[in-house]
C-alpha positions in Angstrom: 0.1 0.1 0.0 1.4 3.2 -0.9 0.7 6.7 0.8 2.2 9.1 -1.6 0.4 11.5 -3.7 0.4 11.6 -7.5 2.2 15.1 -7.2 5.0 13.6 -4.9 5.3 10.6 -7.7 5.5 13.2 -10.4 8.0 15.4 -8.6 10.4 12.5 -7.7 10.0 10.5 -10.7 8.3 12.1 -13.4 8.4 9.9 -16.7 12.1 9.7 -16.2 13.8 6.4 -17.8 15.2 4.1 -14.9 18.3 4.9 -13.6 20.1 2.1 -14.8 20.2 3.7 -18.3 17.1 1.8 -19.7 15.1 4.0 -22.1 11.4 3.2 -22.1 11.0 4.9 -25.3 13.5 3.2 -27.5 13.4 -0.5 -25.8 10.3 -2.6 -25.6 11.0 -4.0 -21.9 12.7 -0.8 -20.7 11.3 0.7 -17.6 10.5 4.0 -16.1 12.3 5.2 -12.9 9.3 4.7 -10.7 9.4 0.6 -11.6 12.6 0.0 -9.3 10.9 2.2 -6.3 7.7 -0.1 -6.9 9.4 -3.0 -6.8 11.2 -2.3 -3.8 8.1 -1.3 -2.0 6.4 -4.6 -3.0 9.1 -6.7 -1.7 8.9 -5.0 1.7 5.3 -5.3 1.9 5.2 -9.0 1.1 7.5 -9.8 3.9 5.6 -7.8 6.6 2.0 -8.9 5.7 0.1 -12.4 5.0 -1.7 -12.3 1.7 -5.3 -13.2 3.1 -4.9 -10.8 6.0 -4.5 -8.0 3.6 -7.2 -9.2 1.4 -9.5 -9.2 4.4 -8.7 -6.0 5.4 -8.9 -4.1 2.2 -12.2 -5.8 1.7 -13.4 -4.6 5.0 -12.1 -0.9 4.1 -13.6 -1.2 0.7 -17.1 -2.2 2.1 -17.1 0.3 5.2 -20.0 2.6 4.9 -20.4 4.6 8.1 -23.2 6.9 6.4 -25.9 4.1 6.6 -26.6 3.7 3.3 -26.1 -0.1 3.8 -27.6 -2.7 6.2 -24.1 -3.3 7.5 -23.7 0.6 8.7 -25.7 1.0 11.9 -24.3 4.5 12.6 -27.3 6.3 11.2 -29.3 4.7 13.8 -27.0 5.8 16.7 -28.0 8.8 19.1 -24.6 9.4 20.4 -22.8 12.5 19.6 -19.6 12.1 17.5 -16.9 14.1 16.5 -15.9 13.5 12.7 -12.2 14.4 11.7 -11.4 14.9 7.9 -8.0 15.0 6.7 -7.0 16.7 3.5 -4.5 14.1 2.2 -6.6 11.2 3.3 -7.2 9.1 0.0 -9.7 6.5 1.7 -12.0 8.9 3.5 -11.3 12.3 1.6 -12.4 15.7 3.8 -15.1 16.3 1.5 -16.6 12.8 2.5 -16.4 13.3 5.8 -18.0 16.6 5.8 -20.9 15.3 3.7 -21.0 12.5 6.5 -21.5 15.5 9.0 -24.5 16.9 7.3 -26.3 13.4 6.6 
């Protein structure tokens, strides 16, 4: 899982050829600079996480719906006071979605 923005990737790697001298525009199997970084991150990731656990966690994150628009989201029935916090750089729950949850 990567927590880097598209802007950061663009600034750091752009569409630069691989640092080992490969030229992706001239060689069919040549890669861009970002490929080595992604390979390294992938190798680190599989050493730290069990595949089935990761699949379960990502499925849970993908189907989580605090707005109450699905049967699995009991938050809409809650009478408790809650504080909602949105973080501008959060890709999973963007601040705009947190704001819309606050008014629903």
